[in-house]
N, C-alpha and C positions, 0 to 999 in steps of 0.2 A: 874626181867623182863628186857629183852634186850631193848636197846634204839631203837626208831623207825628209820627206814631207811630214810636217808635224800633224799628228792625228789626235783625236780626243783621248784615245787610250794612252798615248805618250804624255799628253798634258796631265791627265789624272795621275799617272805613275810618277811623273816628274814632281808634281805638287806634293804628293805623299812622301816621296823620298827626301825632298828638300826640307819639308817641315819636320820629318822624323830626325834628320841630322841636326837641325837647328835647336831642337828641344832636348837633346841628349844631355847637354851640359846645363845644369840648373842655374848657373851663374852667368850664362851668356845672354844678357839682355840686349835690347836694340842699341843702347849707348855703347856697349862693348863691341857690337858688330860694326858700328860706325868707326870706332877707334881702330879696329883691325883693317878696315878698308883704307883708312888714312895712312896706315903703314904701307899698304900695297899700291895705292893710287893717289899718293899725296897731293899732287897738283891737278889732278883730274877734277872737273867741275862736279859738285854735288848738288847745290841749290843755286838757282839762277833767278834773278828778277830785275826789274827796272831800278829798284831802290838799292839793292845790295846783292852780292853773290858770294858764295863760299865754295872754295875747293874742299876736298875731303879733309885735307890737313887743317884748313881754316875752320871748318865746321867742328872738328874734334877739339881744336884749341878753344873755340868760343864756348863749346859745351863744357869744357873743363873750367873755364873762367866762371861760368855760372855755378858750377858745383862748388868751387872755392868760395865764391861770394856767399852762397847759402850757408856754408859752414861758418864763415866769418860772422854772419848775422845771427848765428845760433838757431837756425831752423832745424827742428828736431826730425829724426827719422820717423816716418809715418805721419808727420804733420801735413796738412793740406794748405797749399798756396794757390790762390786763384790767379788765372792769367786772362787778361782782357785786352785784346788788340786785334787789328785786322790782319789780312794775309801778308806775310813777308817771311823770308828765310829766318830772321831773328826769332820768330815764333817757335820754330823747330828747335833752334839752339837752346832756347830757354827751357822748354819742357824736357828735352833730352838731358840737359845739365842738371836740373833739379832732380829728376827721377833717378839719375845715376847715383845720387847719394841718399836714396830712400825717401825723398819727398814725394808726396802725392800731389799732382797738378790738376786743378779743376779748370776746365775750359769754359769761359764765360763769353757769351755772345757780345760783340762790341756794340750791338744795337739796343741792348737792354737799358732801361731807365726806370727810375722811381721804384714802385712796388715790385715790379718784375725782377729788377736787379737785386733788391733787398732779399727777395725770396730765394733767388739763386745762390747768393752768398751764404744765406743761412742754411740752406739744404746741403751745400757743399762743405759746411763746417769749416769755412776758411776764416782765419783771423788776419791774414795778410794777403795783399793783392798787388800783382804787378800789372800796370796798365799803361797803355800808350798815352801820350799827351792828349790826344783827341778824346780818349775815354775817361781820363782822370776827372774831367769836369763833372761827369755823371756821378762819380763817387763822392766828391766833395759836397754834393747837394743832399746826400743821404744823412740821416741821423744814425750814424753807425760808428762803432768803435774800431772798425777794421783799420789795420795799418796799411797805408797806401805807399807803394813804391812806384813812382813815375819812371817810365822807361828812360827818359833823358838823363835823370839823376843816376840811375843804375849804370848807364853806359860809362859815366865818369868813374864810378866805383870799380867797374870791371877792369879798367886800365891798370889798377893796382894789383890785379890778380893774374897769376901766371896761367898760361894756356898749356903748359906741359902736362903729360899724363899724371894722374893722381899718384902720390906716393902711398906706400902701404899704410902709413898712419892716418892718411886722409880718407881712405876707402871705408865705406860702411858695408856691412853684409847685406847685399841685395840679391834676391833670387827671383826666378820666374814666378814663384808663388806669391810674391809681394804685390801689393797694390801699386799701380803706377799713375793712373789717371782717373778722374771723375768727369764724365761727359754727359751733358744733359740730353734727355730724351723725354718726349711727352708720354711714352707708353701708350696705353689705351684709355685711361681715365685720369681725371684730376689734373693738378698742376704739374709742370715739368719736374722730372726726377733726375737725380744724379746717379747715373749707372756706374758701377765699379768696374774698372778695367785693370786687370793684372798685367804684369810683364809677360807672362805666358801668352795671354790673349793677344798682345801686340805682336809677339814673335810669330804666333800661329797665323794671324791675319796677314802679316807682311810676307812671310815666306810662302804661304799658300797661294796668294795672288801672284807673287813673283814666279812660282812654278807653273801655274795655269797659263799665265800670259807669256811665259818664256822670256821674261825681261832679263837683259844682260848689260854688260858694260857699254855696248853700242847704243843702248836705248836712252831716249830723253822723253820724259812724260810731261805733258802740259796739265797743270792743276789750277783751275780757277774756281773751285768749290770752296765754301767757307771752311776755314781751318779750325773752327771751334767744334766741328763735327768729326766723327770718327773716320769717315771716308776722306774728306778733304785734308784733315790735319794729321792723320796717322797712316791709313792704308795707301793713299796716293803718294805719300811722301816715302814711307818705309819700304814699299815693294820694290821700287827701283834701287834704293840705297843698299838693300841687303845683297844685291848682286852686282854692285859697282856701277850702276847707271846714274842718271842725273834727273833732276826735276826742275821744270820751269814754273815758277809761282807767279800767278797773276793776282793783282789786288782784288779783282772782281771779274765776273763774267761780262763780256761785251760781244754781242753777236756781230757787230761791225768790225771788231778788231780780231776776232777769234782766229780765222784762217791766216790772217796776216802775221799774227804772233806765232802760229804753228810753223809757218814757212820761215820766218825770220830766225827762229831759234832752232831750226832743224829738228823739230820734234817727231818722234816715231810713234807716239802713243798719247792718248788723252783720257782723262777721267770725266765721266758725264753723269748727269741725271736726266730723266726723260724730258723734263721741261726745257732744259738747256738745248737739247737736240731739236726739239720742236721749234724753238726760236731760230736755230740755224737754218732749218729747211724753209722757214717762212720768210727769211730775209731775201732781199732782191738778188737774183743770180749775178754772179761775177765771172769774168773770163778765166780767172785763176782759181776757180772752185776746186779743181783737181790738182793744182800745183803744190803738192805737199808730199811728205814722206811717211804719212801715217800708215802703220801696218795693223794697229789694233786699237779699238776703243773699249774702255772698261767702265761699266757702270750699272745702273739699275733704273727701273721705271720706264723703259723704252717701249712705247706702244708699237704694234705691228705696222701700222700705216707710216709712222714716222721712221721706223727702222728701214723699211723699203725705200722711202724717199731719200734717206741719208745715203744709202748705198748707190742709188741711181744718180744722185746729184754729185756726190763727193768722191765717187769712185770706189772700187773694191777695197775692203778692209775687213779684218777679222773683228767681230763684235763679241765681247765676253760680258754677257748680261748675267747678273747675279741677284740673289735675294739674301738679305741678312739684316740684323738690327744690332745696335751697339751693345745692348744687354743680353740679346738672345743666344740660345744654343742651337738655333736652326739656321743652316746655311744651304743654299742651292746655287748651282753654277750651270749656266747654259754653255757648255764647252763645245757642243755640236753646232751652235749657231742657228738653232731652231727659232725662226722668227715668231715673236709674240710670246715666247715662253720665258719664265724666270729661271728655268733650269730643271735639272733632275739629279738624282744621286744613283749612279749605276750600281749594280749588285756588288762589284768588286771594291767599291768604296764604302757603301752602306751595308756593312756586314751585319749590323744590328738594326732593329726597327727604331731608328733615331727620330724619324719624322712621321707623323700620321695626320690625317684629316678626320675630324670628328663632326658628326652632324650637329647643325646649329639651328635653333629656332629664332628666326629674325624678329618675330613679334614679341616673344618673351625675352629676347636678347640673352639667351642662355643655351648651353649645350644640352642636347637631348639625351635622356637616359632611358634605358629599357626597363622592363619589369624587375630585373635583377639589381637595378640601381646603378649599373655601369653605363658609361657612355657608348655610343654607337659609332663605329667606323664608317667612313664614306666608301661607297663603291666608285669605280671609275666614272669620271665625268659628273660626279655629284659634288656640289659645293659644300665645303665645311671649313671649320676653323683649324688652322695649322697648329699642332702641338709638338713640342720637342721633349723627348724623354730625358729625365734627369736621373743619372746613375753614376757609377764609378768609372765608366768608359772614358777614354781620352776625348776631350772636347764636349762631353755631355754635361759638364757642370754648369750651374747657373750662378753667376757671381753676384747678381742682384743689384740693389741700390744702396745709397748711403743710409737710408732709413729702413730698418728691419721690417717695419709694418708694411711698407710698399713692396718689399721682396716677398713677404708672405702672401700678399694679394695676388701675386703673379703665378703662384704655384698651385696646381690642382693635385689632389691626392685621391687614391682609390678610384682611378679613372676607368681603366679597362680591367683591372684586377686588384685585389686587396693588397694594399701596401705600395702600389706603384706611385710615381710622381712625374708630372709633366708640366712644362712651362707653357703658358698661354701666350701666343703671339699677338692675338687680337686681329689677325688677318684672315680673311676668307679666301680660299683657293680652290682650284679644280685640278685634278690629275687625270690625264688621259691614259689609254691602255698601254702606251709605250713608256709611261712613267714621267712624262713631261708635265710640269706644274705651270699653271697660269694664275696670275693674281686677279682676284675678283673685286674685293673692296675691303675697307677697314670697318671694324665694329666698335661699339662703345662710343665714347665722347670725343674721339680723335679723328681727324681727316687730314689728308695731305694737300698742300697747295704750294706751288713754286718749288716743289721738291722738298718741302719742309713739313713736319708733323705739326698740326695746330692743336693745342690743348684747349678745348672749348671752355673748360671751367675757368681758366685764367682770363679768357676774353670776356666771358659773361660777368666775372667779378668786376672788371674794369667798366663795363657798360652799366652795371647795376649801381655803380657809384656816381653816375651822371645825374644831374638834376632832372626830376620828372620821370625817371625810369624806376618802375616798381619791380620788374622781373625781366630777365633776359635769357633767352634760349638761343644757343649758337650751334650751327650745323653747317655742313658743306653741301653745295649744289653744283651740279655739272654745268660747265660752260663750253659751248662748241669751240673746238680747236685748242683747248687747253688741257694739260695734264692735271689729274687730281680733281679736287673740288674747291670752288671759291667759297670764302666765308660769307655766311648770311646770318643775320641776327634778327630774331623775333622779339620785339620790345612790347611789354605791357606797361602802360603809363599810369601815373597818378597825378599828373599835372601837365603843363606845357612842355614839349620836347624842344630843347635847344640843340639843333644839329651842329652848330659850330662848337658847342661845348663837348658834344660827343666826339667830333673829329679831333679836338684838342686832347681829350682824355686818352684816346687811342694812340696818340703819338708816343706814349710810353711803351707800347708794345712793339715787337719786331714787325717789320713791314708785312711779312707773309701772314701774320696773325690778325691783322686789321680787317674787319669784315668789309667786303665789297658792297654787299647789299644789306639794306635795313627794311624790315617789315614792321609796321606799327599796328597793334591789335588791342582791343579792349579786354579780351579774355584769351587765355591759352588753353586749348583743348588738352585734356589729360585722360589717362587710362583709369581703370578701377582702382589701381594701386597708387593713383595720384602722380604718376610719371607723365611728363609732357609727351604728347603724341608726335615725337620728333620725326618719325618716318613719314607721317602725313604731310608735314611741312616741307620735308625734303622732296617728296614727290610733287608737291604743288609748285616748287621752284620760285622763279621770279618773273613770270610772265604776267603783265598787267591784265591781260585778257582773262586769266584764270584766277586771279587773286583780287578780291574786292578791297582788301586792306591797303592803306597807303604804302607805297614802295619808294625806296630811295637807292641811288647808286653813287658810289664814291667817284668823284671826278679828280683824276690825278693832277690835272693842270691847275684847277682852282683850289685843290686840296680841301674840297667841301663836298658834302652829300647833296645831290641834286635829285629832284623828283624823277622817278623812273617811269617815263611815259612810253607810248607805243613806238615812237620814233627811236628813242634811245635803246629800247629793247630790240628793235629790228637791227640796229647797228651792231649790237653785241652778238645777236644770233647769226648775222651774216659774216662776222669776223672783221667788219670795218672798224669796230672799236674793240680794243683788247682791255679787259679789266685788269 
């Protein structure tokens, strides 16, 4: 008899039951789950890559070696150790091994340099750093007292550590309630923040996705997303592993190699962000576009037009679109495959009012409140900010950031009733009559580009340090054919502008954070409360026909800013040139 067809109801129930079982034992963390699978599927592949691969037995052994190494180095329980390297299976073994003995691991982007790197290490409260050889050079250039452990040196030290399961005297008490990771997110305002991630959060993330996607021992997921993020480094890795599946880890995304890798490694699933899929559908057609075994694509930020194009070109597959944030307590899943929606929470899952949309005043950049002082809920099809209720219900907690002040800023109190508390997502959404949500835009000082959140304060600080720049306002502008918004900076000068110096200064920032467009002005328009009229500049965009100020665009080939004239603008508008 054929197996019953999977339905949304089955997917929801499977996810709930899987997660409930996984969280019953307060000491069953992800490292322990990996150890259990090592006993059951020892030689089965767990993590696969061009550089190195681990079976379940090898991954557990490597994890145990890192645990013993941390113990031998005197790393304390609850201490934070930073991890800075590119995508590879070893990355997973490191953070699993350290967290197994109660160490908190802070994921640091391998692209960070100079002030941005110093800020990240400081916010993470890390005194020690494990870095790949490629990243170690960035650390040695800092005026920092941080203790650096270069990965090549550690590899030699690990050979002296046994990979056998930890003995009772080596184990430290680690429970689901303990902190496991610090993962950076820009939030909605200010510099990047280190979100606190507990072992419980990791277990819930991984088992929930494993249940919704029905991942099992026969599945192999392709992961080419940055591993210093929660999706690429935790969810995409852990969801297959908790059910005995395997993960293929690519060092980075490549549109030209993507489907070849999928076919070569016999992958049945892949993790995406919207921009990634847009690149895939924009690539030149190939005869083997449908020569793969993909049954499900899991990710977020997939626009409706790209969604349809992906299915038309690459063949039928299940798409599990979701909405979540590293620090947030709001999750939405599009189990039904409703094109263009970020998901919904059906009544039998959302027994409580965990998510609501509140009316938002875009001009004042604040939530609207009625005569009674309480916020106003949105009606169907009305745009508002998504808020997540904070209470004692499972999953409703807000673990916050490494800095208490940043955590406090994220929480609203006395929102709809006296004494209630809600977490601000900083995201504007719309909900239709059937309960499906659609993402509208980000608010505050943050926008998304290339699937990454850009903290405008950080970029503006780098620009303001450039010779000749008196003030910098950074915002995102829509670009045809691209997901999210491209960075644009409005510069007020106090002398001559050195464009080469600006480009050089921005090299310290991650690529996605470097502004594509520059606009030079003598004055910056402000509101009555002296805030820059950011919305006006966003609406004006980068069209030379509409903007009288000098405009510049970054040329990736010359790595310099060039004047943005009508011809260059037309090439960007038509899609002939991609910023």
